[in-house]
TIFILUM-87141 format. One record per atom (N, C-alpha, C, CB): residue number from 1; residue in three letters; x, y, z. Coordinates in Angstrom, 3 decimals, always signed. Each point is the difference from the previous one (the first is absolute). Glycine has a CB too. Layout:
kedo / badren / x / y / z
NUM / ALA / X / Y / Z
...
END
This chain:
kedo / badren / x / y / z
1 / UNK / -4.831 / -6.654 / -14.239
1 / UNK / +1.111 / +0.934 / -0.006
1 / UNK / -0.186 / +1.001 / +1.127
1 / UNK / +0.300 / -0.283 / -2.489
2 / UNK / +0.774 / +0.564 / +3.178
2 / UNK / -0.050 / +0.955 / +1.108
2 / UNK / +0.439 / +1.379 / -0.493
2 / UNK / +0.458 / -1.853 / +1.673
3 / UNK / -1.122 / +2.862 / -1.173
3 / UNK / +0.319 / +1.379 / -0.355
3 / UNK / +0.502 / +0.687 / +1.259
3 / UNK / -1.746 / +0.063 / -1.864
4 / UNK / +2.947 / +0.518 / +1.796
4 / UNK / +0.639 / +0.574 / +1.178
4 / UNK / +0.250 / +1.492 / -0.186
4 / UNK / +1.064 / -2.213 / +0.484
5 / UNK / -1.059 / +2.894 / +0.648
5 / UNK / +0.404 / +1.404 / +0.036
5 / UNK / +0.699 / +0.227 / +1.337
5 / UNK / -1.937 / +0.749 / -1.521
6 / UNK / +2.973 / +0.080 / +1.506
6 / UNK / +0.810 / +0.228 / +1.193
6 / UNK / +0.270 / +1.491 / +0.161
6 / UNK / +1.058 / -2.280 / -0.237
7 / UNK / -1.201 / +2.760 / +1.460
7 / UNK / +0.438 / +1.357 / +0.336
7 / UNK / +1.160 / -0.164 / +0.970
7 / UNK / -2.337 / +1.044 / -0.345
8 / UNK / +3.516 / -0.804 / -0.143
8 / UNK / +1.180 / -0.174 / +0.836
8 / UNK / +0.379 / +1.329 / +0.643
8 / UNK / +0.799 / -1.888 / -1.468
9 / UNK / -0.188 / +1.795 / +2.626
9 / UNK / +0.486 / +1.147 / +0.765
9 / UNK / -1.119 / +0.986 / +0.347
9 / UNK / +2.206 / -0.269 / -1.128
10 / UNK / -3.371 / -0.250 / +1.459
10 / UNK / -1.116 / +0.857 / +0.427
10 / UNK / +0.354 / +0.596 / +1.353
10 / UNK / -1.707 / -1.401 / -1.278
11 / UNK / +1.561 / +2.706 / +1.431
11 / UNK / +0.422 / +0.669 / +1.234
11 / UNK / -1.083 / -0.095 / +1.070
11 / UNK / +1.422 / +1.568 / -1.347
12 / UNK / -1.682 / -2.808 / +1.757
12 / UNK / -0.940 / -0.250 / +1.077
12 / UNK / +0.447 / -1.284 / +0.682
12 / UNK / -1.928 / +1.181 / -1.207
13 / UNK / +1.699 / -1.268 / +2.490
13 / UNK / +0.394 / -1.185 / +0.736
13 / UNK / -0.847 / -1.192 / -0.430
13 / UNK / +0.722 / +1.427 / +1.940
14 / UNK / -0.115 / -2.592 / -2.007
14 / UNK / -0.707 / -1.197 / -0.452
14 / UNK / -1.126 / -0.378 / +0.958
14 / UNK / +2.101 / -0.789 / -1.102
15 / UNK / -1.928 / +1.036 / +2.375
15 / UNK / -1.029 / -0.400 / +0.955
15 / UNK / -1.247 / +0.864 / -0.082
15 / UNK / +1.799 / -0.815 / +1.478
16 / UNK / -1.732 / +1.949 / -2.163
16 / UNK / -1.180 / +0.830 / -0.200
16 / UNK / -0.825 / -0.479 / -1.191
16 / UNK / +1.232 / +1.932 / +0.993
17 / UNK / -0.602 / -2.636 / -1.929
17 / UNK / -0.694 / -0.424 / -1.218
17 / UNK / -0.451 / -1.454 / +0.094
17 / UNK / +1.356 / +1.642 / -1.312
18 / UNK / -0.698 / -2.451 / +2.123
18 / UNK / -0.323 / -1.431 / +0.084
18 / UNK / -1.455 / -0.289 / +0.362
18 / UNK / +2.347 / -0.365 / +0.649
19 / UNK / -2.971 / +1.072 / +0.302
19 / UNK / -1.416 / -0.289 / +0.272
19 / UNK / -0.901 / +0.247 / -1.203
19 / UNK / +0.420 / +0.591 / +2.364
20 / UNK / -0.076 / +0.363 / -3.197
20 / UNK / -0.782 / +0.273 / -1.203
20 / UNK / +0.183 / -1.108 / -1.033
20 / UNK / +0.215 / +2.460 / +0.434
21 / UNK / +1.004 / -2.999 / -0.512
21 / UNK / +0.255 / -1.118 / -0.911
21 / UNK / -0.767 / -1.236 / +0.445
21 / UNK / +2.272 / +0.929 / -0.521
22 / UNK / -2.356 / -1.143 / +1.830
22 / UNK / -0.783 / -1.120 / +0.516
22 / UNK / -1.479 / +0.167 / -0.319
22 / UNK / +1.675 / -0.303 / +1.826
23 / UNK / -2.114 / +1.542 / -1.884
23 / UNK / -1.400 / +0.302 / -0.276
23 / UNK / -0.399 / -0.376 / -1.425
23 / UNK / +0.131 / +1.850 / +1.662
24 / UNK / +0.762 / -1.654 / -2.634
24 / UNK / -0.365 / -0.211 / -1.410
24 / UNK / +0.458 / -1.339 / -0.557
24 / UNK / +0.119 / +2.439 / -0.285
25 / UNK / +0.724 / -3.160 / +0.993
25 / UNK / +0.499 / -1.278 / -0.508
25 / UNK / -1.152 / -0.994 / -0.149
25 / UNK / +2.241 / +0.421 / +1.087
26 / UNK / -2.353 / -1.023 / -2.280
26 / UNK / -1.054 / -0.971 / -0.266
26 / UNK / -1.271 / +0.595 / -0.578
26 / UNK / +0.941 / -1.310 / +1.823
27 / UNK / -1.028 / +2.614 / -1.935
27 / UNK / -1.192 / +0.661 / -0.528
27 / UNK / +0.143 / +0.230 / -1.508
27 / UNK / -0.386 / +1.113 / +2.238
28 / UNK / -0.725 / -0.852 / -2.895
28 / UNK / +0.047 / +0.431 / -1.394
28 / UNK / +0.649 / +1.373 / -0.064
28 / UNK / -2.073 / -1.346 / -0.567
29 / UNK / +2.707 / +1.652 / -0.551
29 / UNK / +0.752 / +1.250 / -0.111
29 / UNK / -0.915 / +1.219 / +0.106
29 / UNK / +1.681 / -1.180 / -1.428
30 / UNK / -2.854 / +1.125 / +0.808
30 / UNK / -0.896 / +1.159 / +0.084
30 / UNK / -0.547 / +0.176 / +1.416
30 / UNK / -0.613 / -0.325 / -2.410
31 / UNK / +0.371 / -0.784 / +3.097
31 / UNK / -0.452 / +0.065 / +1.390
31 / UNK / +1.103 / +0.541 / +0.907
31 / UNK / -1.553 / -1.928 / -0.423
32 / UNK / +2.799 / +1.525 / +0.169
32 / UNK / +1.133 / +0.482 / +0.797
32 / UNK / +0.196 / +1.501 / -0.204
32 / UNK / +1.097 / -2.264 / -0.171
33 / UNK / -1.220 / +2.726 / -1.062
33 / UNK / +0.143 / +1.436 / -0.271
33 / UNK / -1.101 / +0.792 / +0.684
33 / UNK / +1.081 / -0.521 / -2.195
34 / UNK / -2.292 / -0.033 / +2.206
34 / UNK / -1.126 / +0.673 / +0.651
34 / UNK / +0.217 / +0.090 / +1.510
34 / UNK / -1.532 / -0.828 / -1.814
35 / UNK / +2.069 / -0.244 / +2.413
35 / UNK / +0.263 / +0.013 / +1.438
35 / UNK / +1.090 / +1.006 / +0.357
35 / UNK / -0.688 / -2.401 / +0.122
36 / UNK / +1.738 / +2.458 / -0.939
36 / UNK / +1.114 / +0.907 / +0.287
36 / UNK / -0.379 / +1.458 / -0.217
36 / UNK / +1.574 / -1.809 / -0.649
37 / UNK / -2.517 / +2.056 / -0.241
37 / UNK / -0.382 / +1.379 / -0.302
37 / UNK / -0.551 / +0.701 / +1.239
37 / UNK / -0.488 / -0.669 / -2.367
38 / UNK / -0.165 / -0.081 / +3.246
38 / UNK / -0.628 / +0.609 / +1.171
38 / UNK / +0.826 / -0.147 / +1.273
38 / UNK / -2.181 / -0.456 / -1.056
39 / UNK / +3.397 / -0.027 / +0.938
39 / UNK / +0.895 / -0.053 / +1.152
39 / UNK / +0.707 / +1.353 / +0.125
39 / UNK / +0.332 / -2.524 / -0.265
40 / UNK / -0.211 / +3.057 / +1.484
40 / UNK / +0.593 / +1.334 / +0.151
40 / UNK / +1.526 / +0.003 / +0.006
40 / UNK / -2.019 / +0.621 / +1.263
41 / UNK / +2.653 / -1.773 / -1.328
41 / UNK / +1.449 / -0.082 / +0.164
41 / UNK / +0.747 / +0.406 / -1.266
41 / UNK / -0.350 / -1.811 / +1.666
42 / UNK / +1.556 / +2.325 / -1.467
42 / UNK / +0.859 / +0.364 / -1.127
42 / UNK / +0.485 / -1.247 / -0.734
42 / UNK / +0.716 / +2.079 / +1.219
43 / UNK / -0.505 / -3.161 / -0.490
43 / UNK / +0.431 / -1.247 / -0.612
43 / UNK / -1.052 / -0.585 / -0.917
43 / UNK / +1.408 / -0.412 / +1.977
44 / UNK / -2.673 / +0.716 / -1.722
44 / UNK / -1.074 / -0.488 / -0.866
44 / UNK / +0.118 / +0.602 / -1.396
44 / UNK / -1.493 / -0.271 / +2.001
45 / UNK / +1.908 / +1.541 / -2.078
45 / UNK / +0.184 / +0.633 / -1.315
45 / UNK / +1.115 / -0.698 / -0.772
45 / UNK / -0.794 / +2.207 / +0.927
46 / UNK / +1.881 / -2.541 / -0.230
46 / UNK / +1.138 / -0.649 / -0.661
46 / UNK / -0.377 / -1.397 / -0.481
46 / UNK / +1.583 / +1.319 / +1.435
47 / UNK / -2.260 / -2.084 / -0.594
47 / UNK / -0.417 / -1.351 / -0.366
47 / UNK / -1.023 / +0.030 / -1.127
47 / UNK / +0.445 / -0.758 / +2.342
48 / UNK / -1.301 / +1.751 / -2.326
48 / UNK / -1.004 / +0.164 / -1.051
48 / UNK / +0.669 / +0.242 / -1.359
48 / UNK / -1.619 / +0.926 / +1.703
49 / UNK / +2.646 / -0.102 / -1.712
49 / UNK / +0.717 / +0.274 / -1.246
49 / UNK / +0.698 / -1.234 / -0.536
49 / UNK / +0.315 / +2.340 / +0.745
50 / UNK / +0.230 / -3.167 / +0.150
50 / UNK / +0.690 / -1.221 / -0.443
50 / UNK / -1.000 / -0.983 / -0.588
50 / UNK / +1.768 / +0.327 / +1.761
51 / UNK / -2.940 / -0.458 / -1.145
51 / UNK / -1.024 / -0.900 / -0.541
51 / UNK / -0.489 / +0.506 / -1.349
51 / UNK / -0.695 / -0.639 / +2.331
52 / UNK / +0.501 / +1.946 / -2.467
52 / UNK / -0.415 / +0.565 / -1.291
52 / UNK / +1.049 / -0.267 / -1.077
52 / UNK / -1.297 / +1.782 / +1.206
53 / UNK / +2.557 / -1.711 / -0.832
53 / UNK / +1.078 / -0.266 / -0.949
53 / UNK / -0.011 / -1.457 / -0.447
53 / UNK / +1.366 / +1.807 / +1.067
54 / UNK / -1.611 / -2.727 / -0.129
54 / UNK / -0.062 / -1.421 / -0.350
54 / UNK / -1.188 / -0.288 / -0.905
54 / UNK / +1.104 / -0.572 / +2.168
55 / UNK / -2.250 / +1.214 / -1.909
55 / UNK / -1.177 / -0.166 / -0.863
55 / UNK / +0.295 / +0.553 / -1.386
55 / UNK / -1.536 / +0.154 / +1.996
56 / UNK / +2.218 / +0.983 / -2.049
56 / UNK / +0.362 / +0.582 / -1.293
56 / UNK / +0.934 / -0.884 / -0.793
56 / UNK / -0.298 / +2.230 / +0.990
57 / UNK / +1.251 / -2.871 / -0.309
57 / UNK / +0.906 / -0.889 / -0.722
57 / UNK / -0.730 / -1.251 / -0.465
57 / UNK / +1.926 / +0.871 / +1.345
58 / UNK / -2.927 / -1.326 / -0.603
58 / UNK / -0.794 / -1.148 / -0.438
58 / UNK / -0.779 / +0.336 / -1.262
58 / UNK / -0.181 / -0.784 / +2.373
59 / UNK / -0.357 / +1.984 / -2.441
59 / UNK / -0.747 / +0.408 / -1.185
59 / UNK / +0.942 / +0.214 / -1.173
59 / UNK / -1.744 / +1.064 / +1.452
60 / UNK / +2.937 / -0.555 / -1.184
60 / UNK / +0.963 / +0.291 / -1.055
60 / UNK / +0.596 / -1.266 / -0.593
60 / UNK / +0.508 / +2.150 / +1.125
61 / UNK / -0.142 / -3.102 / -0.289
61 / UNK / +0.646 / -1.227 / -0.469
61 / UNK / -0.959 / -0.852 / -0.811
61 / UNK / +1.497 / +0.048 / +1.991
62 / UNK / -2.740 / -0.136 / -1.558
62 / UNK / -0.926 / -0.904 / -0.654
62 / UNK / -0.649 / +0.575 / -1.244
62 / UNK / -0.400 / -0.975 / +2.197
63 / UNK / +0.712 / +2.184 / -2.585
63 / UNK / -0.496 / +0.510 / -1.269
63 / UNK / +0.653 / -0.738 / -1.155
63 / UNK / -0.400 / +2.244 / +1.040
64 / UNK / +1.599 / -2.799 / -0.803
64 / UNK / +0.661 / -0.774 / -1.042
64 / UNK / -0.765 / -1.281 / -0.306
64 / UNK / +2.194 / +0.951 / +0.718
65 / UNK / -2.819 / -1.552 / +0.303
65 / UNK / -0.755 / -1.235 / -0.215
65 / UNK / -1.427 / +0.283 / -0.439
65 / UNK / +1.417 / -1.124 / +1.706
66 / UNK / -1.786 / +2.378 / -1.775
66 / UNK / -1.335 / +0.352 / -0.448
66 / UNK / -1.025 / +0.035 / +1.121
66 / UNK / +0.581 / -0.993 / -2.166
67 / UNK / -0.175 / +0.764 / +3.388
67 / UNK / -0.926 / -0.018 / +1.143
67 / UNK / +0.514 / +0.980 / +1.041
67 / UNK / -0.654 / -2.425 / -0.431
68 / UNK / -0.211 / +3.289 / +0.891
68 / UNK / +0.367 / +0.968 / +1.025
68 / UNK / -0.734 / -0.340 / +1.292
68 / UNK / +0.408 / +1.789 / -1.749
69 / UNK / +0.324 / -1.801 / +2.865
69 / UNK / -0.587 / -0.346 / +1.288
69 / UNK / -0.179 / +1.253 / +0.836
69 / UNK / +1.051 / -2.278 / -0.091
70 / UNK / -2.250 / +2.450 / +0.617
70 / UNK / -0.290 / +1.143 / +0.852
70 / UNK / +0.275 / -0.316 / +1.454
70 / UNK / -1.713 / +0.754 / -1.627
71 / UNK / +1.523 / +0.240 / +2.467
71 / UNK / +0.284 / -0.159 / +1.424
71 / UNK / -0.973 / -0.963 / +0.664
71 / UNK / +0.922 / +2.311 / +0.036
72 / UNK / -2.107 / -2.504 / -0.634
72 / UNK / -0.981 / -0.895 / +0.618
72 / UNK / +0.326 / -1.472 / -0.228
72 / UNK / -1.708 / +1.773 / -0.310
73 / UNK / +2.637 / -2.082 / -0.590
73 / UNK / +0.387 / -1.387 / -0.279
73 / UNK / +1.317 / -0.386 / +0.656
73 / UNK / -1.216 / +0.168 / -2.147
74 / UNK / +1.899 / +0.789 / +2.769
74 / UNK / +1.318 / -0.253 / +0.591
74 / UNK / -0.098 / -0.074 / +1.520
74 / UNK / +1.098 / +1.171 / -1.935
75 / UNK / -0.321 / -2.070 / +2.517
75 / UNK / +0.003 / -0.208 / +1.448
75 / UNK / +1.381 / +0.364 / +0.544
75 / UNK / -1.753 / -1.843 / -0.183
76 / UNK / +1.777 / +2.531 / +1.320
76 / UNK / +1.259 / +0.335 / +0.664
76 / UNK / +0.496 / -1.269 / +0.695
76 / UNK / -0.674 / +2.464 / +0.334
77 / UNK / +1.620 / -3.146 / -0.963
77 / UNK / +0.519 / -1.252 / +0.541
77 / UNK / +1.029 / +0.273 / +1.082
77 / UNK / -0.414 / -1.129 / -2.193
78 / UNK / +1.294 / +2.093 / +1.947
78 / UNK / +1.080 / +0.273 / +0.941
78 / UNK / +0.174 / +1.511 / +0.124
78 / UNK / +1.153 / -2.189 / -0.580
79 / UNK / -1.159 / +2.667 / +1.804
79 / UNK / +0.296 / +1.406 / +0.281
79 / UNK / +1.051 / -0.006 / +1.100
79 / UNK / -2.354 / +0.826 / -0.673
80 / UNK / +3.585 / -0.524 / +0.295
80 / UNK / +1.122 / -0.085 / +0.933
80 / UNK / +0.565 / +1.382 / +0.279
80 / UNK / +0.533 / -2.303 / -0.832
81 / UNK / -0.257 / +2.545 / +2.097
81 / UNK / +0.624 / +1.256 / +0.403
81 / UNK / +1.302 / -0.372 / +0.698
81 / UNK / -2.249 / +1.234 / +0.242
82 / UNK / +3.363 / -0.993 / -0.898
82 / UNK / +1.306 / -0.332 / +0.548
82 / UNK / +0.703 / +1.273 / +0.452
82 / UNK / +0.152 / -2.031 / -1.488
83 / UNK / +0.693 / +1.900 / +2.461
83 / UNK / +0.765 / +1.143 / +0.476
83 / UNK / +1.078 / +0.391 / -0.995
83 / UNK / -0.455 / -0.696 / +2.347
84 / UNK / +0.655 / +1.981 / -2.489
84 / UNK / +1.037 / +0.505 / -0.896
84 / UNK / +1.151 / +0.567 / +0.799
84 / UNK / -1.715 / +0.497 / -1.743
85 / UNK / +2.580 / +0.255 / +1.094
85 / UNK / +1.131 / +0.596 / +0.713
85 / UNK / -0.456 / +1.068 / +1.001
85 / UNK / +1.442 / -0.457 / -1.999
86 / UNK / -0.634 / +0.656 / +3.003
86 / UNK / -0.316 / +0.952 / +1.059
86 / UNK / +0.998 / +1.145 / -0.058
86 / UNK / -0.977 / -1.830 / +1.457
87 / UNK / +0.468 / +3.062 / -1.532
87 / UNK / +0.868 / +1.167 / +0.074
87 / UNK / +0.151 / +0.386 / +1.468
87 / UNK / -0.720 / +0.804 / -2.314
88 / UNK / +1.936 / -0.575 / +2.735
88 / UNK / +0.240 / +0.337 / +1.398
88 / UNK / +0.348 / +1.480 / +0.111
88 / UNK / +0.783 / -2.357 / +0.483
89 / UNK / -1.522 / +3.047 / +0.355
89 / UNK / +0.228 / +1.414 / +0.247
89 / UNK / +0.222 / +0.185 / +1.494
89 / UNK / -1.417 / +0.686 / -2.003
90 / UNK / +2.076 / +0.391 / +2.373
90 / UNK / +0.301 / +0.238 / +1.397
90 / UNK / -0.550 / +1.342 / +0.444
90 / UNK / +2.049 / -1.406 / -0.201
91 / UNK / -2.568 / +1.414 / +1.410
91 / UNK / -0.556 / +1.212 / +0.585
91 / UNK / +0.781 / +0.294 / +1.276
91 / UNK / -2.320 / -0.444 / -0.986
92 / UNK / +2.756 / +1.663 / +1.165
92 / UNK / +0.761 / +0.307 / +1.211
92 / UNK / -0.882 / -0.074 / +1.247
92 / UNK / +1.516 / +1.463 / -1.358
93 / UNK / -0.916 / -1.999 / +2.409
93 / UNK / -0.685 / -0.120 / +1.281
93 / UNK / +0.801 / +0.777 / +1.052
93 / UNK / -0.971 / -2.284 / -0.639
94 / UNK / +0.519 / +2.212 / +1.844
94 / UNK / +0.676 / +0.731 / +1.075
94 / UNK / +1.360 / -0.618 / +0.310
94 / UNK / -2.231 / +0.638 / +0.956
95 / UNK / +3.115 / +0.157 / -0.414
95 / UNK / +1.348 / -0.406 / +0.423
95 / UNK / +0.817 / -0.588 / -1.144
95 / UNK / -0.908 / -0.425 / +2.271
96 / UNK / +0.694 / +0.893 / -3.495
96 / UNK / +0.814 / -0.425 / -1.133
96 / UNK / -0.334 / -1.368 / -0.554
96 / UNK / +1.743 / +1.384 / +0.942
97 / UNK / -2.819 / -1.958 / -0.492
97 / UNK / -0.391 / -1.309 / -0.526
97 / UNK / -0.721 / +0.158 / -1.327
97 / UNK / -0.172 / -0.906 / +2.332
98 / UNK / +0.046 / -0.218 / -3.057
98 / UNK / -0.712 / -0.001 / -1.277
98 / UNK / -1.081 / -1.072 / +0.046
98 / UNK / +2.060 / +0.828 / -1.241
99 / UNK / -3.231 / -0.481 / +0.763
99 / UNK / -1.130 / -0.921 / -0.062
99 / UNK / -0.159 / -0.437 / -1.450
99 / UNK / -1.159 / +1.098 / +1.996
100 / UNK / +1.092 / -2.406 / -2.235
100 / UNK / -0.105 / -0.527 / -1.364
100 / UNK / -1.450 / -0.012 / -0.456
100 / UNK / +2.044 / -1.405 / +0.372
101 / UNK / -2.297 / +1.949 / -1.542
101 / UNK / -1.318 / -0.059 / -0.636
101 / UNK / +0.124 / -0.950 / -1.178
101 / UNK / -0.627 / +2.380 / +0.720
102 / UNK / -0.216 / -3.396 / -0.763
102 / UNK / +0.012 / -0.978 / -1.082
102 / UNK / -1.136 / +0.320 / -0.970
102 / UNK / +1.002 / -1.771 / +1.524
103 / UNK / -0.655 / +2.128 / -2.742
103 / UNK / -0.994 / +0.276 / -1.033
103 / UNK / -0.113 / -1.257 / -0.855
103 / UNK / +0.503 / +2.520 / -0.015
104 / UNK / -1.561 / -3.279 / +0.265
104 / UNK / -0.147 / -1.305 / -0.622
104 / UNK / -0.661 / +0.107 / -1.360
104 / UNK / -0.137 / -1.029 / +2.254
105 / UNK / +0.446 / +0.052 / -3.107
105 / UNK / -0.647 / -0.096 / -1.305
105 / UNK / -0.453 / -1.439 / -0.192
105 / UNK / +1.415 / +1.891 / -0.962
106 / UNK / -2.196 / -2.123 / -0.079
106 / UNK / -0.526 / -1.343 / -0.230
106 / UNK / -0.143 / -0.255 / -1.489
106 / UNK / -1.209 / +0.067 / +2.196
107 / UNK / +1.084 / -1.342 / -2.528
107 / UNK / -0.256 / -0.433 / -1.373
107 / UNK / -1.397 / -0.609 / -0.027
107 / UNK / +2.487 / -0.422 / -0.478
108 / UNK / -3.377 / +0.991 / -0.328
108 / UNK / -1.377 / -0.469 / -0.096
108 / UNK / -0.132 / -0.772 / -1.302
108 / UNK / -0.892 / +1.961 / +1.368
109 / UNK / +0.546 / -3.256 / -1.287
109 / UNK / -0.160 / -0.803 / -1.215
109 / UNK / -1.346 / -0.703 / +0.021
109 / UNK / +2.491 / -0.329 / -0.158
110 / UNK / -3.151 / +0.318 / -0.999
110 / UNK / -1.328 / -0.585 / -0.154
110 / UNK / +0.022 / -0.951 / -1.189
110 / UNK / -1.109 / +2.055 / +1.000
111 / UNK / +0.454 / -3.197 / -0.839
111 / UNK / -0.108 / -0.974 / -1.082
111 / UNK / -1.464 / -0.329 / -0.214
111 / UNK / +2.280 / -0.957 / +0.527
112 / UNK / -2.741 / +1.064 / -1.773
112 / UNK / -1.377 / -0.294 / -0.376
112 / UNK / -0.026 / -1.217 / -0.921
112 / UNK / -0.633 / +2.441 / +0.233
113 / UNK / -0.436 / -3.221 / -0.128
113 / UNK / -0.231 / -1.121 / -0.923
113 / UNK / -1.441 / +0.033 / -0.455
113 / UNK / +1.775 / -1.401 / +1.124
114 / UNK / -2.006 / +0.798 / -2.289
114 / UNK / -1.366 / -0.114 / -0.496
114 / UNK / -0.752 / -1.026 / +0.828
114 / UNK / +0.734 / +0.639 / -2.324
115 / UNK / -2.025 / -0.500 / +2.394
115 / UNK / -0.828 / -0.880 / +0.802
115 / UNK / +0.033 / -1.430 / -0.521
115 / UNK / -1.458 / +1.939 / +0.551
116 / UNK / +1.564 / -2.113 / -1.862
116 / UNK / +0.004 / -1.339 / -0.593
116 / UNK / +1.251 / -0.785 / +0.376
116 / UNK / -1.362 / +0.881 / -1.891
117 / UNK / +2.458 / -0.180 / +2.202
117 / UNK / +1.270 / -0.684 / +0.284
117 / UNK / +0.095 / -0.483 / +1.435
117 / UNK / +1.066 / +1.402 / -1.729
118 / UNK / -1.972 / -0.972 / +2.586
118 / UNK / +0.090 / -0.404 / +1.407
118 / UNK / -0.566 / -1.371 / +0.237
118 / UNK / -0.145 / +2.359 / +0.638
END
């Protein structure tokens, strides 16, 4: 069973978070959280929260079956950073011109699976 968590409309550009997603893809969840904890980027905090949410949902869902899975048993199978909507703002320039400022957003989604299912 796959456990997913998504942070939609994150106010950060997707290209700033994608290298961090590449860093944790394929790692154990506890190892990925440890790696992200020491990254200085703002996107690392956002990705860390999404992974923690997916681990929490894995522990919550499997209490019904009587088995709880910790972060050391879960693997980050998929970490996707997709582009979200773009807010367009304008800044006045010389001679009455306008300069467009693009405030980008992204959708951060993480999928975890148990080690036995791989």
